[in-house]
VEXBA-228006 format. One record per residue: residue in one letter; x, z, y of N, C-alpha, C in turn; residue number from 1. Coordinates in nm, 4 decimals. Layout:
# VEXBA-228006
@dodo a n.xx X n.zz Z n.yy Y ca.xx X ca.zz Z ca.yy Y c.xx X c.zz Z c.yy Y marro NUM
...
//
This chain:
# VEXBA-228006
@dodo x n.xx 10.1350 n.zz 11.2918 n.yy 10.3869 ca.xx 10.2072 ca.zz 11.2586 ca.yy 10.2656 c.xx 10.1648 c.zz 11.3503 c.yy 10.1497 marro 1
@dodo x n.xx 10.1497 n.zz 11.4781 n.yy 10.1828 ca.xx 10.1110 ca.zz 11.5743 ca.yy 10.0806 c.xx 9.9783 c.zz 11.5338 c.yy 10.0173 marro 2
@dodo x n.xx 9.8829 n.zz 11.4878 n.yy 10.0995 ca.xx 9.7523 ca.zz 11.4495 ca.yy 10.0477 c.xx 9.7636 c.zz 11.3304 c.yy 9.9532 marro 3
@dodo x n.xx 9.8525 n.zz 11.2364 n.yy 9.9848 ca.xx 9.8694 ca.zz 11.1207 ca.yy 9.8977 c.xx 9.9286 c.zz 11.1626 c.yy 9.7634 marro 4
@dodo x n.xx 10.0301 n.zz 11.2480 n.yy 9.7653 ca.xx 10.0869 ca.zz 11.2971 ca.yy 9.6388 c.xx 9.9821 c.zz 11.3702 c.yy 9.5560 marro 5
@dodo x n.xx 9.9036 n.zz 11.4562 n.yy 9.6209 ca.xx 9.7992 ca.zz 11.5298 ca.yy 9.5484 c.xx 9.6950 c.zz 11.4346 c.yy 9.4911 marro 6
@dodo x n.xx 9.6569 n.zz 11.3323 n.yy 9.5659 ca.xx 9.5575 ca.zz 11.2365 ca.yy 9.5189 c.xx 9.6106 c.zz 11.1556 c.yy 9.4006 marro 7
@dodo x n.xx 9.7355 n.zz 11.1137 n.yy 9.4069 ca.xx 9.7963 ca.zz 11.0384 ca.yy 9.2965 c.xx 9.8031 c.zz 11.1257 c.yy 9.1711 marro 8
@dodo x n.xx 9.8474 n.zz 11.2506 n.yy 9.1849 ca.xx 9.8571 ca.zz 11.3392 ca.yy 9.0690 c.xx 9.7191 c.zz 11.3673 c.yy 9.0096 marro 9
@dodo x n.xx 9.6175 n.zz 11.3840 n.yy 9.0939 ca.xx 9.4816 ca.zz 11.4063 ca.yy 9.0442 c.xx 9.4307 c.zz 11.2824 c.yy 8.9711 marro 10
@dodo x n.xx 9.4593 n.zz 11.1635 n.yy 9.0219 ca.xx 9.4192 ca.zz 11.0384 ca.yy 8.9562 c.xx 9.4852 c.zz 11.0258 c.yy 8.8199 marro 11
@dodo x n.xx 9.6127 n.zz 11.0594 n.yy 8.8114 ca.xx 9.6822 ca.zz 11.0551 ca.yy 8.6830 c.xx 9.6222 c.zz 11.1550 c.yy 8.5846 marro 12
@dodo x n.xx 9.5924 n.zz 11.2744 n.yy 8.6329 ca.xx 9.5339 ca.zz 11.3775 ca.yy 8.5460 c.xx 9.3999 c.zz 11.3290 c.yy 8.4898 marro 13
@dodo x n.xx 9.3221 n.zz 11.2641 n.yy 8.5718 ca.xx 9.1885 ca.zz 11.2194 ca.yy 8.5315 c.xx 9.1948 c.zz 11.0958 c.yy 8.4414 marro 14
@dodo x n.xx 9.2800 n.zz 10.9985 n.yy 8.4762 ca.xx 9.2798 ca.zz 10.8682 ca.yy 8.4096 c.xx 9.3818 c.zz 10.8511 c.yy 8.2980 marro 15
@dodo x n.xx 9.4795 n.zz 10.9412 n.yy 8.2889 ca.xx 9.5829 ca.zz 10.9271 ca.yy 8.1849 c.xx 9.5883 c.zz 11.0579 c.yy 8.1056 marro 16
@dodo x n.xx 9.4899 n.zz 11.0788 n.yy 8.0184 ca.xx 9.4800 ca.zz 11.2069 ca.yy 7.9477 c.xx 9.5969 c.zz 11.2383 c.yy 7.8550 marro 17
@dodo x n.xx 9.6743 n.zz 11.1370 n.yy 7.8154 ca.xx 9.7877 ca.zz 11.1669 ca.yy 7.7273 c.xx 9.9006 c.zz 11.2404 c.yy 7.7987 marro 18
@dodo x n.xx 9.9004 n.zz 11.2372 n.yy 7.9341 ca.xx 10.0022 ca.zz 11.3126 ca.yy 8.0089 c.xx 9.9744 c.zz 11.4626 c.yy 7.9968 marro 19
@dodo x n.xx 10.0740 n.zz 11.5367 n.yy 7.9523 ca.xx 10.0609 ca.zz 11.6812 ca.yy 7.9336 c.xx 10.1146 c.zz 11.7597 c.yy 8.0524 marro 20
@dodo x n.xx 10.1883 n.zz 11.6920 n.yy 8.1410 ca.xx 10.2487 ca.zz 11.7593 ca.yy 8.2569 c.xx 10.2575 c.zz 11.6591 c.yy 8.3699 marro 21
@dodo x n.xx 10.2015 n.zz 11.6915 n.yy 8.4854 ca.xx 10.2066 ca.zz 11.6067 ca.yy 8.6032 c.xx 10.2473 c.zz 11.6964 c.yy 8.7189 marro 22
@dodo x n.xx 10.3547 n.zz 11.6574 n.yy 8.7879 ca.xx 10.4066 ca.zz 11.7440 ca.yy 8.8929 c.xx 10.4881 c.zz 11.6594 c.yy 8.9909 marro 23
@dodo x n.xx 10.5184 n.zz 11.7192 n.yy 9.1051 ca.xx 10.6135 ca.zz 11.6573 ca.yy 9.1972 c.xx 10.7522 c.zz 11.6685 c.yy 9.1346 marro 24
@dodo x n.xx 10.8320 n.zz 11.5643 n.yy 9.1489 ca.xx 10.9659 ca.zz 11.5645 ca.yy 9.0912 c.xx 11.0546 c.zz 11.6591 c.yy 9.1715 marro 25
@dodo x n.xx 11.0921 n.zz 11.7692 n.yy 9.1092 ca.xx 11.1784 ca.zz 11.8692 ca.yy 9.1725 c.xx 11.3045 c.zz 11.8905 c.yy 9.0885 marro 26
@dodo x n.xx 11.3427 n.zz 11.7871 n.yy 9.0133 ca.xx 11.4632 ca.zz 11.7975 ca.yy 8.9306 c.xx 11.4406 c.zz 11.8669 c.yy 8.7976 marro 27
@dodo x n.xx 11.3166 n.zz 11.8712 n.yy 8.7511 ca.xx 11.2858 ca.zz 11.9395 ca.yy 8.6251 c.xx 11.3690 c.zz 11.8867 c.yy 8.5083 marro 28
@dodo x n.xx 11.3974 n.zz 11.7580 n.yy 8.5066 ca.xx 11.4673 ca.zz 11.6994 ca.yy 8.3920 c.xx 11.6178 c.zz 11.7210 c.yy 8.3986 marro 29
@dodo x n.xx 11.6673 n.zz 11.7912 n.yy 8.5006 ca.xx 11.8102 ca.zz 11.8210 ca.yy 8.5114 c.xx 11.8486 c.zz 11.9456 c.yy 8.4328 marro 30
@dodo x n.xx 11.7541 n.zz 12.0063 n.yy 8.3655 ca.xx 11.7806 ca.zz 12.1268 ca.yy 8.2865 c.xx 11.8022 c.zz 12.0891 c.yy 8.1390 marro 31
@dodo x n.xx 11.8824 n.zz 12.1697 n.yy 8.0684 ca.xx 11.9009 ca.zz 12.1459 ca.yy 7.9248 c.xx 11.7707 c.zz 12.1582 c.yy 7.8483 marro 32
@dodo x n.xx 11.6870 n.zz 12.2519 n.yy 7.8903 ca.xx 11.5551 ca.zz 12.2707 ca.yy 7.8308 c.xx 11.4536 c.zz 12.2520 c.yy 7.9431 marro 33
@dodo x n.xx 11.4138 n.zz 12.1268 n.yy 7.9727 ca.xx 11.3275 ca.zz 12.1007 ca.yy 8.0882 c.xx 11.1975 c.zz 12.1818 c.yy 8.0827 marro 34
@dodo x n.xx 11.1564 n.zz 12.2388 n.yy 8.1957 ca.xx 11.0346 ca.zz 12.3212 ca.yy 8.1989 c.xx 10.9086 c.zz 12.2359 c.yy 8.2126 marro 35
@dodo x n.xx 10.8902 n.zz 12.1417 n.yy 8.1198 ca.xx 10.7738 ca.zz 12.0523 ca.yy 8.1194 c.xx 10.7207 c.zz 12.0411 c.yy 7.9773 marro 36
@dodo x n.xx 10.6023 n.zz 11.9852 n.yy 7.9661 ca.xx 10.5469 ca.zz 11.9461 ca.yy 7.8367 c.xx 10.5471 c.zz 11.7937 c.yy 7.8336 marro 37
@dodo x n.xx 10.5670 n.zz 11.7362 n.yy 7.7163 ca.xx 10.5754 ca.zz 11.5900 ca.yy 7.7034 c.xx 10.4462 c.zz 11.5353 c.yy 7.6449 marro 38
@dodo x n.xx 10.4126 n.zz 11.4129 n.yy 7.6858 ca.xx 10.4738 ca.zz 11.3308 ca.yy 7.7895 c.xx 10.4419 c.zz 11.3851 c.yy 7.9284 marro 39
@dodo x n.xx 10.5313 n.zz 11.3576 n.yy 8.0223 ca.xx 10.5125 ca.zz 11.4086 ca.yy 8.1583 c.xx 10.5344 c.zz 11.2981 c.yy 8.2614 marro 40
@dodo x n.xx 10.4721 n.zz 11.3188 n.yy 8.3780 ca.xx 10.4900 ca.zz 11.2294 ca.yy 8.4925 c.xx 10.5385 c.zz 11.3143 c.yy 8.6094 marro 41
@dodo x n.xx 10.6497 n.zz 11.2751 n.yy 8.6682 ca.xx 10.7055 ca.zz 11.3422 ca.yy 8.7846 c.xx 10.6984 c.zz 11.2446 c.yy 8.9006 marro 42
@dodo x n.xx 10.6294 n.zz 11.2841 n.yy 9.0071 ca.xx 10.5954 ca.zz 11.1941 ca.yy 9.1172 c.xx 10.6683 c.zz 11.2367 c.yy 9.2449 marro 43
@dodo x n.xx 10.7172 n.zz 11.1388 n.yy 9.3206 ca.xx 10.7815 ca.zz 11.1691 ca.yy 9.4477 c.xx 10.7936 c.zz 11.0414 c.yy 9.5297 marro 44
@dodo x n.xx 10.8173 n.zz 11.0581 n.yy 9.6599 ca.xx 10.8482 ca.zz 10.9450 ca.yy 9.7462 c.xx 10.9984 c.zz 10.9236 c.yy 9.7425 marro 45
@dodo x n.xx 11.0398 n.zz 10.8008 n.yy 9.7191 ca.xx 11.1837 ca.zz 10.7721 ca.yy 9.7197 c.xx 11.2289 c.zz 10.7317 c.yy 9.8596 marro 46
@dodo x n.xx 11.1334 n.zz 10.6789 n.yy 9.9395 ca.xx 11.1710 ca.zz 10.6330 ca.yy 10.0734 c.xx 11.0434 c.zz 10.6115 c.yy 10.1543 marro 47
@dodo x n.xx 11.0512 n.zz 10.6357 n.yy 10.2836 ca.xx 10.9418 ca.zz 10.6055 ca.yy 10.3751 c.xx 11.0034 c.zz 10.5363 c.yy 10.4958 marro 48
@dodo x n.xx 10.9548 n.zz 10.4171 n.yy 10.5279 ca.xx 11.0057 ca.zz 10.3414 ca.yy 10.6421 c.xx 10.8991 c.zz 10.3387 c.yy 10.7506 marro 49
@dodo x n.xx 10.9379 n.zz 10.3696 n.yy 10.8748 ca.xx 10.8461 ca.zz 10.3740 ca.yy 10.9877 c.xx 10.8738 c.zz 10.2588 c.yy 11.0839 marro 50
@dodo x n.xx 10.7664 n.zz 10.2095 n.yy 11.1468 ca.xx 10.7777 ca.zz 10.1074 ca.yy 11.2516 c.xx 10.6808 c.zz 10.1459 c.yy 11.3637 marro 51
@dodo x n.xx 10.7272 n.zz 10.1375 n.yy 11.4869 ca.xx 10.6425 ca.zz 10.1691 ca.yy 11.6013 c.xx 10.5477 c.zz 10.0531 c.yy 11.6315 marro 52
@dodo x n.xx 10.4190 n.zz 10.0869 n.yy 11.6454 ca.xx 10.3210 ca.zz 9.9908 ca.yy 11.6949 c.xx 10.3024 c.zz 10.0100 c.yy 11.8454 marro 53
@dodo x n.xx 10.2919 n.zz 10.1352 n.yy 11.8836 ca.xx 10.2840 ca.zz 10.1739 ca.yy 12.0246 c.xx 10.3672 c.zz 10.3005 c.yy 12.0393 marro 54
@dodo x n.xx 10.3632 n.zz 10.3611 n.yy 12.1564 ca.xx 10.4385 ca.zz 10.4863 ca.yy 12.1749 c.xx 10.3833 c.zz 10.5993 c.yy 12.0894 marro 55
@dodo x n.xx 10.2552 n.zz 10.5912 n.yy 12.0569 ca.xx 10.1955 ca.zz 10.7027 ca.yy 11.9825 c.xx 10.1472 c.zz 10.6651 c.yy 11.8422 marro 56
@dodo x n.xx 10.1636 n.zz 10.5392 n.yy 11.8019 ca.xx 10.1178 ca.zz 10.4976 ca.yy 11.6686 c.xx 10.2316 c.zz 10.4294 c.yy 11.5942 marro 57
@dodo x n.xx 10.2499 n.zz 10.4702 n.yy 11.4693 ca.xx 10.3490 ca.zz 10.4089 ca.yy 11.3815 c.xx 10.2804 c.zz 10.3634 c.yy 11.2535 marro 58
@dodo x n.xx 10.3342 n.zz 10.2594 n.yy 11.1946 ca.xx 10.2972 ca.zz 10.2248 ca.yy 11.0583 c.xx 10.4095 c.zz 10.2754 c.yy 10.9694 marro 59
@dodo x n.xx 10.3749 n.zz 10.3021 n.yy 10.8462 ca.xx 10.4793 ca.zz 10.3438 ca.yy 10.7524 c.xx 10.4573 c.zz 10.2734 c.yy 10.6199 marro 60
@dodo x n.xx 10.5661 n.zz 10.2396 n.yy 10.5562 ca.xx 10.5626 ca.zz 10.1872 ca.yy 10.4204 c.xx 10.6231 c.zz 10.2943 c.yy 10.3315 marro 61
@dodo x n.xx 10.5444 n.zz 10.3385 n.yy 10.2360 ca.xx 10.5876 ca.zz 10.4440 ca.yy 10.1461 c.xx 10.6272 c.zz 10.3836 c.yy 10.0117 marro 62
@dodo x n.xx 10.7366 n.zz 10.4317 n.yy 9.9588 ca.xx 10.7824 ca.zz 10.3905 ca.yy 9.8266 c.xx 10.7764 c.zz 10.5140 c.yy 9.7373 marro 63
@dodo x n.xx 10.6937 n.zz 10.5069 n.yy 9.6359 ca.xx 10.6687 ca.zz 10.6212 ca.yy 9.5484 c.xx 10.7174 c.zz 10.5900 c.yy 9.4078 marro 64
@dodo x n.xx 10.7755 n.zz 10.6902 n.yy 9.3446 ca.xx 10.8200 ca.zz 10.6759 ca.yy 9.2062 c.xx 10.7397 c.zz 10.7678 c.yy 9.1161 marro 65
@dodo x n.xx 10.7000 n.zz 10.7127 n.yy 9.0017 ca.xx 10.6373 ca.zz 10.7917 ca.yy 8.8964 c.xx 10.7333 c.zz 10.7842 c.yy 8.7779 marro 66
@dodo x n.xx 10.8018 n.zz 10.8948 n.yy 8.7540 ca.xx 10.9029 ca.zz 10.9028 ca.yy 8.6473 c.xx 10.8350 c.zz 10.9565 c.yy 8.5223 marro 67
@dodo x n.xx 10.8417 n.zz 10.8798 n.yy 8.4128 ca.xx 10.7721 ca.zz 10.9143 ca.yy 8.2891 c.xx 10.8706 c.zz 10.9527 c.yy 8.1793 marro 68
@dodo x n.xx 10.8486 n.zz 11.0688 n.yy 8.1217 ca.xx 10.9332 ca.zz 11.1184 ca.yy 8.0122 c.xx 10.8452 c.zz 11.1492 c.yy 7.8919 marro 69
@dodo x n.xx 10.8935 n.zz 11.1124 n.yy 7.7741 ca.xx 10.8266 ca.zz 11.1480 ca.yy 7.6502 c.xx 10.9215 c.zz 11.2357 c.yy 7.5687 marro 70
@dodo x n.xx 10.8684 n.zz 11.2965 n.yy 7.4660 ca.xx 10.9496 ca.zz 11.3830 ca.yy 7.3790 c.xx 11.0667 c.zz 11.3008 c.yy 7.3253 marro 71
@dodo x n.xx 11.1909 n.zz 11.3496 n.yy 7.3433 ca.xx 11.3056 ca.zz 11.2752 ca.yy 7.2896 c.xx 11.2937 c.zz 11.2555 c.yy 7.1389 marro 72
@dodo x n.xx 11.3290 n.zz 11.1363 n.yy 7.0927 ca.xx 11.3222 ca.zz 11.1015 ca.yy 6.9517 c.xx 11.4631 c.zz 11.1000 c.yy 6.8966 marro 73
@dodo x n.xx 11.4852 n.zz 11.1691 n.yy 6.7860 ca.xx 11.6160 ca.zz 11.1661 ca.yy 6.7213 c.xx 11.6293 c.zz 11.0363 c.yy 6.6439 marro 74
@dodo x n.xx 11.7319 n.zz 10.9578 n.yy 6.6722 ca.xx 11.7475 ca.zz 10.8310 ca.yy 6.6017 c.xx 11.7755 c.zz 10.8540 c.yy 6.4541 marro 75
@dodo x n.xx 11.7243 n.zz 10.7654 n.yy 6.3747 ca.xx 11.7437 ca.zz 10.7742 ca.yy 6.2307 c.xx 11.8760 c.zz 10.7094 c.yy 6.1927 marro 76
@dodo x n.xx 11.9398 n.zz 10.7626 n.yy 6.0905 ca.xx 12.0661 ca.zz 10.7062 ca.yy 6.0430 c.xx 12.0422 c.zz 10.5815 c.yy 5.9580 marro 77
@dodo x n.xx 11.9198 n.zz 10.5672 n.yy 5.9070 ca.xx 11.8879 ca.zz 10.4509 ca.yy 5.8249 c.xx 11.7964 c.zz 10.3557 c.yy 5.9015 marro 78
@dodo x n.xx 11.8176 n.zz 10.2279 n.yy 5.8855 ca.xx 11.7336 ca.zz 10.1312 ca.yy 5.9564 c.xx 11.5874 c.zz 10.1429 c.yy 5.9112 marro 79
@dodo x n.xx 11.4985 n.zz 10.1459 n.yy 6.0076 ca.xx 11.3553 ca.zz 10.1513 ca.yy 5.9785 c.xx 11.2837 c.zz 10.0589 c.yy 6.0753 marro 80
@dodo x n.xx 11.1591 n.zz 10.0247 n.yy 6.0443 ca.xx 11.0829 ca.zz 9.9453 ca.yy 6.1416 c.xx 11.0682 c.zz 10.0248 c.yy 6.2716 marro 81
@dodo x n.xx 11.0393 n.zz 9.9554 n.yy 6.3789 ca.xx 11.0221 ca.zz 10.0211 ca.yy 6.5082 c.xx 10.9171 c.zz 10.1307 c.yy 6.4932 marro 82
@dodo x n.xx 10.9531 n.zz 10.2494 n.yy 6.5332 ca.xx 10.8604 ca.zz 10.3617 ca.yy 6.5175 c.xx 10.7632 c.zz 10.3668 c.yy 6.6335 marro 83
@dodo x n.xx 10.6478 n.zz 10.4232 n.yy 6.6078 ca.xx 10.5464 ca.zz 10.4401 ca.yy 6.7111 c.xx 10.6010 c.zz 10.5282 c.yy 6.8220 marro 84
@dodo x n.xx 10.6762 n.zz 10.6319 n.yy 6.7874 ca.xx 10.7303 ca.zz 10.7241 ca.yy 6.8872 c.xx 10.8221 c.zz 10.6531 c.yy 6.9854 marro 85
@dodo x n.xx 10.8988 n.zz 10.5543 n.yy 6.9381 ca.xx 10.9926 ca.zz 10.4859 ca.yy 7.0275 c.xx 10.9211 c.zz 10.3958 c.yy 7.1277 marro 86
@dodo x n.xx 10.7948 n.zz 10.3646 n.yy 7.1022 ca.xx 10.7170 ca.zz 10.2800 ca.yy 7.1929 c.xx 10.6285 c.zz 10.3606 c.yy 7.2870 marro 87
@dodo x n.xx 10.6292 n.zz 10.4926 n.yy 7.2756 ca.xx 10.5404 ca.zz 10.5763 ca.yy 7.3548 c.xx 10.5631 c.zz 10.5593 c.yy 7.5053 marro 88
@dodo x n.xx 10.6894 n.zz 10.5400 n.yy 7.5472 ca.xx 10.7164 ca.zz 10.5174 ca.yy 7.6896 c.xx 10.6291 c.zz 10.4046 c.yy 7.7452 marro 89
@dodo x n.xx 10.6228 n.zz 10.2964 n.yy 7.6690 ca.xx 10.5525 ca.zz 10.1790 ca.yy 7.7174 c.xx 10.4018 c.zz 10.1995 c.yy 7.7191 marro 90
@dodo x n.xx 10.3494 n.zz 10.2724 n.yy 7.6228 ca.xx 10.2067 ca.zz 10.3027 ca.yy 7.6225 c.xx 10.1696 c.zz 10.3888 c.yy 7.7424 marro 91
@dodo x n.xx 10.2495 n.zz 10.4909 n.yy 7.7688 ca.xx 10.2229 ca.zz 10.5793 ca.yy 7.8830 c.xx 10.2411 c.zz 10.5017 c.yy 8.0128 marro 92
@dodo x n.xx 10.3459 n.zz 10.4204 n.yy 8.0235 ca.xx 10.3698 ca.zz 10.3417 ca.yy 8.1450 c.xx 10.2544 c.zz 10.2458 c.yy 8.1719 marro 93
@dodo x n.xx 10.2014 n.zz 10.1837 n.yy 8.0681 ca.xx 10.0883 ca.zz 10.0930 ca.yy 8.0857 c.xx 9.9647 c.zz 10.1674 c.yy 8.1346 marro 94
@dodo x n.xx 9.9408 n.zz 10.2852 n.yy 8.0811 ca.xx 9.8262 ca.zz 10.3658 ca.yy 8.1248 c.xx 9.8409 c.zz 10.4085 c.yy 8.2709 marro 95
@dodo x n.xx 9.9615 n.zz 10.4484 n.yy 8.3103 ca.xx 9.9869 ca.zz 10.4885 ca.yy 8.4491 c.xx 9.9698 c.zz 10.3680 c.yy 8.5410 marro 96
@dodo x n.xx 10.0224 n.zz 10.2540 n.yy 8.5007 ca.xx 10.0078 ca.zz 10.1320 ca.yy 8.5804 c.xx 9.8601 c.zz 10.1011 c.yy 8.6029 marro 97
@dodo x n.xx 9.7813 n.zz 10.1031 n.yy 8.4951 ca.xx 9.6385 ca.zz 10.0726 ca.yy 8.5059 c.xx 9.5656 c.zz 10.1742 c.yy 8.5936 marro 98
@dodo x n.xx 9.6092 n.zz 10.2983 n.yy 8.5921 ca.xx 9.5435 ca.zz 10.4035 ca.yy 8.6706 c.xx 9.5726 c.zz 10.3902 c.yy 8.8206 marro 99
@dodo x n.xx 9.6917 n.zz 10.3409 n.yy 8.8565 ca.xx 9.7327 ca.zz 10.3428 ca.yy 8.9976 c.xx 9.7352 c.zz 10.2075 c.yy 9.0665 marro 100
@dodo x n.xx 9.7592 n.zz 10.0998 n.yy 8.9924 ca.xx 9.7717 ca.zz 9.9682 ca.yy 9.0557 c.xx 9.6438 c.zz 9.9312 c.yy 9.1301 marro 101
@dodo x n.xx 9.6596 n.zz 9.9000 n.yy 9.2593 ca.xx 9.5475 ca.zz 9.8536 ca.yy 9.3397 c.xx 9.4554 c.zz 9.9620 c.yy 9.3923 marro 102
@dodo x n.xx 9.4865 n.zz 10.0886 n.yy 9.3657 ca.xx 9.4007 ca.zz 10.1987 ca.yy 9.4105 c.xx 9.4426 c.zz 10.2406 c.yy 9.5505 marro 103
@dodo x n.xx 9.3435 n.zz 10.2571 n.yy 9.6384 ca.xx 9.3701 ca.zz 10.3005 ca.yy 9.7755 c.xx 9.3302 c.zz 10.4471 c.yy 9.7900 marro 104
@dodo x n.xx 9.4109 n.zz 10.5230 n.yy 9.8599 ca.xx 9.3851 ca.zz 10.6641 ca.yy 9.8860 c.xx 9.3794 c.zz 10.6866 c.yy 10.0365 marro 105
@dodo x n.xx 9.2777 n.zz 10.7575 n.yy 10.0819 ca.xx 9.2627 ca.zz 10.7959 ca.yy 10.2226 c.xx 9.2874 c.zz 10.6770 c.yy 10.3160 marro 106
@dodo x n.xx 9.3820 n.zz 10.6907 n.yy 10.4060 ca.xx 9.4070 ca.zz 10.5864 ca.yy 10.5056 c.xx 9.5234 c.zz 10.4959 c.yy 10.4676 marro 107
@dodo x n.xx 9.5565 n.zz 10.4912 n.yy 10.3394 ca.xx 9.6678 ca.zz 10.4093 ca.yy 10.2930 c.xx 9.6157 c.zz 10.2819 c.yy 10.2275 marro 108
@dodo x n.xx 9.6947 n.zz 10.1762 n.yy 10.2341 ca.xx 9.6586 ca.zz 10.0523 ca.yy 10.1664 c.xx 9.6664 c.zz 10.0755 c.yy 10.0150 marro 109
@dodo x n.xx 9.6084 n.zz 9.9836 n.yy 9.9357 ca.xx 9.6153 ca.zz 9.9998 ca.yy 9.7902 c.xx 9.7600 c.zz 10.0050 c.yy 9.7408 marro 110
@dodo x n.xx 9.7824 n.zz 10.0880 n.yy 9.6409 ca.xx 9.9152 ca.zz 10.0956 ca.yy 9.5791 c.xx 9.9472 c.zz 9.9639 c.yy 9.5102 marro 111
@dodo x n.xx 10.0715 n.zz 9.9231 n.yy 9.5200 ca.xx 10.1179 ca.zz 9.8018 ca.yy 9.4549 c.xx 10.2429 c.zz 9.8352 c.yy 9.3739 marro 112
@dodo x n.xx 10.2372 n.zz 9.8093 n.yy 9.2439 ca.xx 10.3546 ca.zz 9.8343 ca.yy 9.1594 c.xx 10.4576 c.zz 9.7258 c.yy 9.1898 marro 113
@dodo x n.xx 10.5749 n.zz 9.7674 n.yy 9.2331 ca.xx 10.6770 ca.zz 9.6709 ca.yy 9.2725 c.xx 10.7901 c.zz 9.6608 c.yy 9.1706 marro 114
@dodo x n.xx 10.7966 n.zz 9.7590 n.yy 9.0776 ca.xx 10.9068 ca.zz 9.7561 ca.yy 8.9810 c.xx 10.8818 c.zz 9.8592 c.yy 8.8714 marro 115
@dodo x n.xx 10.9227 n.zz 9.8224 n.yy 8.7518 ca.xx 10.9280 ca.zz 9.9172 ca.yy 8.6403 c.xx 11.0671 c.zz 9.9066 c.yy 8.5804 marro 116
@dodo x n.xx 11.1344 n.zz 10.0210 n.yy 8.5675 ca.xx 11.2692 ca.zz 10.0207 ca.yy 8.5111 c.xx 11.2786 c.zz 10.1270 c.yy 8.4022 marro 117
@dodo x n.xx 11.3665 n.zz 10.1024 n.yy 8.3093 ca.xx 11.3948 ca.zz 10.2001 ca.yy 8.2044 c.xx 11.5344 c.zz 10.2534 c.yy 8.2306 marro 118
@dodo x n.xx 11.5442 n.zz 10.3850 n.yy 8.2402 ca.xx 11.6713 ca.zz 10.4494 ca.yy 8.2735 c.xx 11.7186 c.zz 10.5330 c.yy 8.1549 marro 119
@dodo x n.xx 11.8488 n.zz 10.5598 n.yy 8.1541 ca.xx 11.9060 ca.zz 10.6463 ca.yy 8.0514 c.xx 11.9439 c.zz 10.7778 c.yy 8.1161 marro 120
@dodo x n.xx 11.8738 n.zz 10.8842 n.yy 8.0766 ca.xx 11.9037 ca.zz 11.0165 ca.yy 8.1279 c.xx 12.0057 c.zz 11.0868 c.yy 8.0409 marro 121
@dodo x n.xx 12.0325 n.zz 11.2100 n.yy 8.0745 ca.xx 12.1307 ca.zz 11.2889 ca.yy 7.9994 c.xx 12.0857 c.zz 11.3134 c.yy 7.8561 marro 122
@dodo x n.xx 11.9531 n.zz 11.3337 n.yy 7.8384 ca.xx 11.9024 ca.zz 11.3690 ca.yy 7.7053 c.xx 11.8233 c.zz 11.2574 c.yy 7.6388 marro 123
@dodo x n.xx 11.7640 n.zz 11.1685 n.yy 7.7167 ca.xx 11.6806 ca.zz 11.0628 ca.yy 7.6593 c.xx 11.6544 c.zz 10.9558 c.yy 7.7643 marro 124
@dodo x n.xx 11.6019 n.zz 10.8440 n.yy 7.7198 ca.xx 11.5622 ca.zz 10.7386 ca.yy 7.8116 c.xx 11.4269 c.zz 10.7718 c.yy 7.8724 marro 125
@dodo x n.xx 11.4021 n.zz 10.7155 n.yy 7.9902 ca.xx 11.2738 ca.zz 10.7365 ca.yy 8.0556 c.xx 11.2389 c.zz 10.6119 c.yy 8.1364 marro 126
@dodo x n.xx 11.1136 n.zz 10.6040 n.yy 8.1794 ca.xx 11.0642 ca.zz 10.4888 ca.yy 8.2535 c.xx 11.0246 c.zz 10.5337 c.yy 8.3935 marro 127
@dodo x n.xx 11.0568 n.zz 10.4507 n.yy 8.4934 ca.xx 11.0146 ca.zz 10.4761 ca.yy 8.6313 c.xx 10.9281 c.zz 10.3592 c.yy 8.6766 marro 128
@dodo x n.xx 10.8077 n.zz 10.3902 n.yy 8.7240 ca.xx 10.7243 ca.zz 10.2918 ca.yy 8.7895 c.xx 10.7364 c.zz 10.3154 c.yy 8.9382 marro 129
@dodo x n.xx 10.7655 n.zz 10.2090 n.yy 9.0130 ca.xx 10.7802 ca.zz 10.2203 ca.yy 9.1579 c.xx 10.6634 c.zz 10.1486 c.yy 9.2256 marro 130
@dodo x n.xx 10.5983 n.zz 10.2192 n.yy 9.3162 ca.xx 10.4837 ca.zz 10.1671 ca.yy 9.3888 c.xx 10.5136 c.zz 10.1708 c.yy 9.5377 marro 131
@dodo x n.xx 10.4442 n.zz 10.0847 n.yy 9.6123 ca.xx 10.4520 ca.zz 10.0933 ca.yy 9.7575 c.xx 10.3112 c.zz 10.0813 c.yy 9.8143 marro 132
@dodo x n.xx 10.2944 n.zz 10.1331 n.yy 9.9360 ca.xx 10.1705 ca.zz 10.1190 ca.yy 10.0102 c.xx 10.2014 c.zz 10.1371 c.yy 10.1580 marro 133
@dodo x n.xx 10.1069 n.zz 10.0972 n.yy 10.2405 ca.xx 10.1233 ca.zz 10.1074 ca.yy 10.3848 c.xx 10.0253 c.zz 10.2106 c.yy 10.4391 marro 134
@dodo x n.xx 10.0657 n.zz 10.2743 n.yy 10.5491 ca.xx 9.9789 ca.zz 10.3703 ca.yy 10.6155 c.xx 10.0030 c.zz 10.3652 c.yy 10.7647 marro 135
@dodo x n.xx 9.9226 n.zz 10.4395 n.yy 10.8370 ca.xx 9.9349 ca.zz 10.4460 ca.yy 10.9810 c.xx 9.9340 c.zz 10.5917 c.yy 11.0236 marro 136
@dodo x n.xx 10.0167 n.zz 10.6244 n.yy 11.1194 ca.xx 10.0270 ca.zz 10.7609 ca.yy 11.1678 c.xx 10.0175 c.zz 10.7602 c.yy 11.3194 marro 137
@dodo x n.xx 9.9301 n.zz 10.8445 n.yy 11.3722 ca.xx 9.9208 ca.zz 10.8546 ca.yy 11.5176 c.xx 9.9516 c.zz 10.9975 c.yy 11.5607 marro 138
@dodo x n.xx 10.0158 n.zz 11.0110 n.yy 11.6754 ca.xx 10.0544 ca.zz 11.1439 ca.yy 11.7243 c.xx 9.9485 c.zz 11.1998 c.yy 11.8171 marro 139
//
C-alpha cells in the first residue's frame, strides 16, 4: 500500500505542477492555520476490501481519495462576475483526474475515478476525487 501511495504522490508531483503541497492526509486541514501550501493534494485510502482467492492469495479493492484544497477566497460584498480564483478547484481537479485516470501502478489495475464531490470544510470548500483499483496479495 505504501508503494502505491508513494507512486500516486510522485505522479501528481510530476504531472500537476500547480500543486504546491502533496502529502498523505494526516488531518492537516483540521488546524486553524493548516501546515500546507496551496493548492494542495492530500492522499489516503478510505477503504480496502479483501476477498480470498485461495488460502494464501487475496484480491483487494482499494478506494483512494485525493482531497484538493486551494487558497480560501474571501467572498466579495458586491456582485461580480465569476472570479478565476473561485474556479481554481475545478482546474486543479481536472489536472489531477487527467494525471491519474487509467494509470496502473506496480501490480495494481489501472486507477478508475469513481466519484468527484465538493465538500464544505470549516474554513473553505474543497474537492475530493475518489479512485478505485484492484490488486492481489499473496502470503
